N, CA, C, O and CB atoms as a CASP TS submission, in Angstrom:
PFRMAT TS
TARGET T0000
AUTHOR 0000-0000-0000
METHOD Language model
MODEL 1
PARENT N/A
ATOM      1  N   GLY     1     -93.023  82.450 -49.903  1.00  0.00           N
ATOM      2  CA  GLY     1     -92.869  80.982 -49.860  1.00  0.00           C
ATOM      3  C   GLY     1     -93.994  80.623 -48.919  1.00  0.00           C
ATOM      4  O   GLY     1     -94.864  81.488 -49.015  1.00  0.00           O
ATOM      5  N   VAL     2     -94.248  79.890 -48.235  1.00  0.00           N
ATOM      6  CA  VAL     2     -95.398  78.898 -47.661  1.00  0.00           C
ATOM      7  C   VAL     2     -95.637  78.373 -46.428  1.00  0.00           C
ATOM      8  O   VAL     2     -94.779  77.606 -45.990  1.00  0.00           O
ATOM      9  CB  VAL     2     -95.385  77.871 -48.216  1.00  0.00           C
ATOM     10  N   GLY     3     -96.603  78.604 -45.760  1.00  0.00           N
ATOM     11  CA  GLY     3     -96.598  78.041 -44.764  1.00  0.00           C
ATOM     12  C   GLY     3     -97.675  76.903 -44.757  1.00  0.00           C
ATOM     13  O   GLY     3     -98.846  77.001 -45.123  1.00  0.00           O
ATOM     14  N   VAL     4     -96.905  75.594 -44.169  1.00  0.00           N
ATOM     15  CA  VAL     4     -97.413  74.547 -44.346  1.00  0.00           C
ATOM     16  C   VAL     4     -97.993  73.576 -42.803  1.00  0.00           C
ATOM     17  O   VAL     4     -97.223  73.281 -41.889  1.00  0.00           O
ATOM     18  CB  VAL     4     -96.347  73.960 -45.215  1.00  0.00           C
ATOM     19  N   GLU     5     -99.634  73.176 -42.830  1.00  0.00           N
ATOM     20  CA  GLU     5     -99.241  72.594 -41.491  1.00  0.00           C
ATOM     21  C   GLU     5     -99.404  70.769 -41.900  1.00  0.00           C
ATOM     22  O   GLU     5     -99.887  70.429 -42.981  1.00  0.00           O
ATOM     23  CB  GLU     5    -100.493  73.284 -40.037  1.00  0.00           C
ATOM     24  N   ILE     6     -99.040  69.985 -41.111  1.00  0.00           N
ATOM     25  CA  ILE     6     -98.688  68.709 -41.971  1.00  0.00           C
ATOM     26  C   ILE     6     -99.325  67.996 -40.713  1.00  0.00           C
ATOM     27  O   ILE     6     -98.849  68.297 -39.618  1.00  0.00           O
ATOM     28  CB  ILE     6     -96.853  68.309 -42.520  1.00  0.00           C
ATOM     29  N   SER     7    -100.407  67.034 -40.770  1.00  0.00           N
ATOM     30  CA  SER     7    -101.144  66.368 -39.556  1.00  0.00           C
ATOM     31  C   SER     7     -99.847  64.939 -39.531  1.00  0.00           C
ATOM     32  O   SER     7     -99.222  64.252 -40.339  1.00  0.00           O
ATOM     33  CB  SER     7    -103.266  65.834 -39.997  1.00  0.00           C
ATOM     34  N   ASP     8     -99.983  65.085 -38.184  1.00  0.00           N
ATOM     35  CA  ASP     8     -99.164  63.939 -37.321  1.00  0.00           C
ATOM     36  C   ASP     8     -99.884  62.359 -36.969  1.00  0.00           C
ATOM     37  O   ASP     8     -99.499  61.611 -36.071  1.00  0.00           O
ATOM     38  CB  ASP     8     -98.870  64.673 -35.785  1.00  0.00           C
ATOM     39  N   ARG     9    -100.566  62.196 -37.545  1.00  0.00           N
ATOM     40  CA  ARG     9    -101.252  61.184 -37.915  1.00  0.00           C
ATOM     41  C   ARG     9    -101.003  60.646 -38.878  1.00  0.00           C
ATOM     42  O   ARG     9    -100.303  59.646 -38.718  1.00  0.00           O
ATOM     43  CB  ARG     9    -102.227  61.338 -37.967  1.00  0.00           C
ATOM     44  N   SER    10    -101.372  60.953 -40.192  1.00  0.00           N
ATOM     45  CA  SER    10    -101.116  60.931 -41.572  1.00  0.00           C
ATOM     46  C   SER    10     -99.950  61.189 -42.213  1.00  0.00           C
ATOM     47  O   SER    10     -99.553  60.690 -43.265  1.00  0.00           O
ATOM     48  CB  SER    10    -101.816  61.621 -42.063  1.00  0.00           C
ATOM     49  N   GLY    11     -99.240  62.276 -41.283  1.00  0.00           N
ATOM     50  CA  GLY    11     -97.698  62.805 -42.451  1.00  0.00           C
ATOM     51  C   GLY    11     -97.732  63.842 -43.645  1.00  0.00           C
ATOM     52  O   GLY    11     -96.905  64.561 -44.205  1.00  0.00           O
ATOM     53  N   LEU    12     -99.939  63.406 -43.844  1.00  0.00           N
ATOM     54  CA  LEU    12     -99.829  64.628 -45.336  1.00  0.00           C
ATOM     55  C   LEU    12     -99.877  66.320 -44.338  1.00  0.00           C
ATOM     56  O   LEU    12     -99.835  66.735 -43.180  1.00  0.00           O
ATOM     57  CB  LEU    12    -101.922  64.430 -46.865  1.00  0.00           C
ATOM     58  N   THR    13    -100.002  66.847 -45.865  1.00  0.00           N
ATOM     59  CA  THR    13    -100.315  68.433 -45.503  1.00  0.00           C
ATOM     60  C   THR    13    -101.841  68.566 -45.240  1.00  0.00           C
ATOM     61  O   THR    13    -102.521  67.800 -45.924  1.00  0.00           O
ATOM     62  CB  THR    13     -99.884  69.536 -46.825  1.00  0.00           C
ATOM     63  N   GLU    14    -102.469  69.322 -44.452  1.00  0.00           N
ATOM     64  CA  GLU    14    -103.475  69.804 -44.208  1.00  0.00           C
ATOM     65  C   GLU    14    -104.194  71.052 -44.660  1.00  0.00           C
ATOM     66  O   GLU    14    -105.343  71.469 -44.803  1.00  0.00           O
ATOM     67  CB  GLU    14    -103.354  69.771 -43.296  1.00  0.00           C
ATOM     68  N   LYS    15    -102.704  71.511 -44.844  1.00  0.00           N
ATOM     69  CA  LYS    15    -102.856  73.030 -44.658  1.00  0.00           C
ATOM     70  C   LYS    15    -101.801  73.630 -45.133  1.00  0.00           C
ATOM     71  O   LYS    15    -100.669  73.414 -44.700  1.00  0.00           O
ATOM     72  CB  LYS    15    -103.027  73.497 -43.310  1.00  0.00           C
ATOM     73  N   ILE    16    -102.152  74.681 -46.346  1.00  0.00           N
ATOM     74  CA  ILE    16    -100.964  75.299 -47.252  1.00  0.00           C
ATOM     75  C   ILE    16    -101.697  76.747 -47.180  1.00  0.00           C
ATOM     76  O   ILE    16    -102.910  76.957 -47.176  1.00  0.00           O
ATOM     77  CB  ILE    16    -100.682  74.530 -49.070  1.00  0.00           C
ATOM     78  N   ALA    17    -100.338  77.952 -47.110  1.00  0.00           N
ATOM     79  CA  ALA    17    -100.786  79.156 -47.436  1.00  0.00           C
ATOM     80  C   ALA    17     -99.650  79.934 -47.576  1.00  0.00           C
ATOM     81  O   ALA    17     -98.560  79.452 -47.267  1.00  0.00           O
ATOM     82  CB  ALA    17    -101.704  79.671 -46.546  1.00  0.00           C
ATOM     83  N   PRO    18     -99.787  81.639 -48.208  1.00  0.00           N
ATOM     84  CA  PRO    18     -99.073  82.296 -48.410  1.00  0.00           C
ATOM     85  C   PRO    18     -98.707  82.726 -47.530  1.00  0.00           C
ATOM     86  O   PRO    18     -99.375  83.044 -46.547  1.00  0.00           O
ATOM     87  CB  PRO    18     -99.254  82.846 -49.039  1.00  0.00           C
ATOM     88  N   PHE    19     -96.658  82.922 -47.799  1.00  0.00           N
ATOM     89  CA  PHE    19     -95.899  83.620 -46.106  1.00  0.00           C
ATOM     90  C   PHE    19     -95.308  83.961 -46.926  1.00  0.00           C
ATOM     91  O   PHE    19     -94.841  83.410 -47.923  1.00  0.00           O
ATOM     92  CB  PHE    19     -95.117  82.887 -44.611  1.00  0.00           C
ATOM     93  N   ARG    20     -95.275  85.934 -46.142  1.00  0.00           N
ATOM     94  CA  ARG    20     -94.168  86.272 -46.915  1.00  0.00           C
ATOM     95  C   ARG    20     -93.638  87.636 -45.724  1.00  0.00           C
ATOM     96  O   ARG    20     -94.405  88.171 -44.924  1.00  0.00           O
ATOM     97  CB  ARG    20     -94.675  86.733 -48.774  1.00  0.00           C
ATOM     98  N   ARG    21     -92.092  87.987 -45.898  1.00  0.00           N
ATOM     99  CA  ARG    21     -91.666  88.359 -45.100  1.00  0.00           C
ATOM    100  C   ARG    21     -90.065  89.911 -45.080  1.00  0.00           C
ATOM    101  O   ARG    21     -88.918  89.531 -44.848  1.00  0.00           O
ATOM    102  CB  ARG    21     -91.573  86.992 -44.696  1.00  0.00           C
ATOM    103  N   GLY    22     -90.183  90.550 -45.192  1.00  0.00           N
ATOM    104  CA  GLY    22     -88.718  91.625 -45.639  1.00  0.00           C
ATOM    105  C   GLY    22     -89.227  92.588 -45.803  1.00  0.00           C
ATOM    106  O   GLY    22     -90.417  92.715 -46.093  1.00  0.00           O
ATOM    107  N   PRO    23     -88.254  93.659 -45.617  1.00  0.00           N
ATOM    108  CA  PRO    23     -89.058  95.166 -45.236  1.00  0.00           C
ATOM    109  C   PRO    23     -89.121  95.751 -46.758  1.00  0.00           C
ATOM    110  O   PRO    23     -88.944  96.953 -46.954  1.00  0.00           O
ATOM    111  CB  PRO    23     -88.014  96.434 -43.979  1.00  0.00           C
ATOM    112  N   ARG    24     -89.361  94.919 -47.736  1.00  0.00           N
ATOM    113  CA  ARG    24     -89.976  95.808 -48.827  1.00  0.00           C
ATOM    114  C   ARG    24     -91.269  94.880 -49.039  1.00  0.00           C
ATOM    115  O   ARG    24     -92.056  95.365 -49.852  1.00  0.00           O
ATOM    116  CB  ARG    24     -88.926  96.069 -50.335  1.00  0.00           C
ATOM    117  N   LEU    25     -91.588  93.877 -48.588  1.00  0.00           N
ATOM    118  CA  LEU    25     -93.107  93.183 -48.686  1.00  0.00           C
ATOM    119  C   LEU    25     -93.961  93.839 -48.132  1.00  0.00           C
ATOM    120  O   LEU    25     -93.481  94.884 -47.693  1.00  0.00           O
ATOM    121  CB  LEU    25     -93.321  91.897 -48.115  1.00  0.00           C
ATOM    122  N   GLU    26     -94.847  93.745 -47.969  1.00  0.00           N
ATOM    123  CA  GLU    26     -96.143  93.413 -47.125  1.00  0.00           C
ATOM    124  C   GLU    26     -96.451  92.150 -46.281  1.00  0.00           C
ATOM    125  O   GLU    26     -97.164  91.247 -46.718  1.00  0.00           O
ATOM    126  CB  GLU    26     -97.171  93.420 -47.996  1.00  0.00           C
ATOM    127  N   GLU    27     -96.018  92.133 -45.346  1.00  0.00           N
ATOM    128  CA  GLU    27     -96.512  90.706 -44.375  1.00  0.00           C
ATOM    129  C   GLU    27     -97.301  90.398 -44.256  1.00  0.00           C
ATOM    130  O   GLU    27     -98.325  91.005 -43.943  1.00  0.00           O
ATOM    131  CB  GLU    27     -96.441  90.475 -43.320  1.00  0.00           C
ATOM    132  N   THR    28     -97.034  88.627 -44.591  1.00  0.00           N
ATOM    133  CA  THR    28     -98.737  88.142 -44.544  1.00  0.00           C
ATOM    134  C   THR    28     -98.309  86.374 -43.720  1.00  0.00           C
ATOM    135  O   THR    28     -97.384  85.565 -43.648  1.00  0.00           O
ATOM    136  CB  THR    28     -99.751  87.992 -46.839  1.00  0.00           C
ATOM    137  N   ALA    29     -99.382  86.534 -43.361  1.00  0.00           N
ATOM    138  CA  ALA    29     -98.732  85.077 -42.507  1.00  0.00           C
ATOM    139  C   ALA    29    -100.294  84.069 -42.638  1.00  0.00           C
ATOM    140  O   ALA    29    -101.495  84.254 -42.834  1.00  0.00           O
ATOM    141  CB  ALA    29     -98.131  85.521 -40.243  1.00  0.00           C
ATOM    142  N   PRO    30     -99.555  83.200 -42.443  1.00  0.00           N
ATOM    143  CA  PRO    30    -101.281  81.660 -42.780  1.00  0.00           C
ATOM    144  C   PRO    30    -101.623  82.039 -41.616  1.00  0.00           C
ATOM    145  O   PRO    30    -100.728  82.176 -40.782  1.00  0.00           O
ATOM    146  CB  PRO    30    -101.106  79.343 -42.913  1.00  0.00           C
ATOM    147  N   SER    31    -103.219  82.350 -41.191  1.00  0.00           N
ATOM    148  CA  SER    31    -104.078  82.240 -40.126  1.00  0.00           C
ATOM    149  C   SER    31    -104.581  81.166 -38.590  1.00  0.00           C
ATOM    150  O   SER    31    -105.034  81.141 -37.446  1.00  0.00           O
ATOM    151  CB  SER    31    -104.862  82.300 -40.856  1.00  0.00           C
ATOM    152  N   PHE    32    -103.926  80.255 -40.002  1.00  0.00           N
ATOM    153  CA  PHE    32    -103.985  79.121 -39.127  1.00  0.00           C
ATOM    154  C   PHE    32    -102.435  78.644 -37.834  1.00  0.00           C
ATOM    155  O   PHE    32    -102.307  77.735 -37.014  1.00  0.00           O
ATOM    156  CB  PHE    32    -104.245  77.900 -40.368  1.00  0.00           C
ATOM    157  N   TRP    33    -101.614  79.701 -38.220  1.00  0.00           N
ATOM    158  CA  TRP    33    -100.429  80.130 -37.772  1.00  0.00           C
ATOM    159  C   TRP    33    -100.471  80.851 -36.136  1.00  0.00           C
ATOM    160  O   TRP    33     -99.557  80.782 -35.315  1.00  0.00           O
ATOM    161  CB  TRP    33     -99.953  81.125 -38.910  1.00  0.00           C
ATOM    162  N   SER    34    -102.346  81.824 -35.877  1.00  0.00           N
ATOM    163  CA  SER    34    -102.250  82.839 -34.899  1.00  0.00           C
ATOM    164  C   SER    34    -103.055  81.805 -33.893  1.00  0.00           C
ATOM    165  O   SER    34    -103.316  82.144 -32.739  1.00  0.00           O
ATOM    166  CB  SER    34    -102.945  84.489 -35.305  1.00  0.00           C
TER
END
């Protein structure tokens, strides 16, 4: 999947990054979620 950050002001996507979660995958999360 993907992680998406949307601007409250414009309603447009500002950032997008891969997101993986599961028992067989190496988990990754967007750095801007930290």
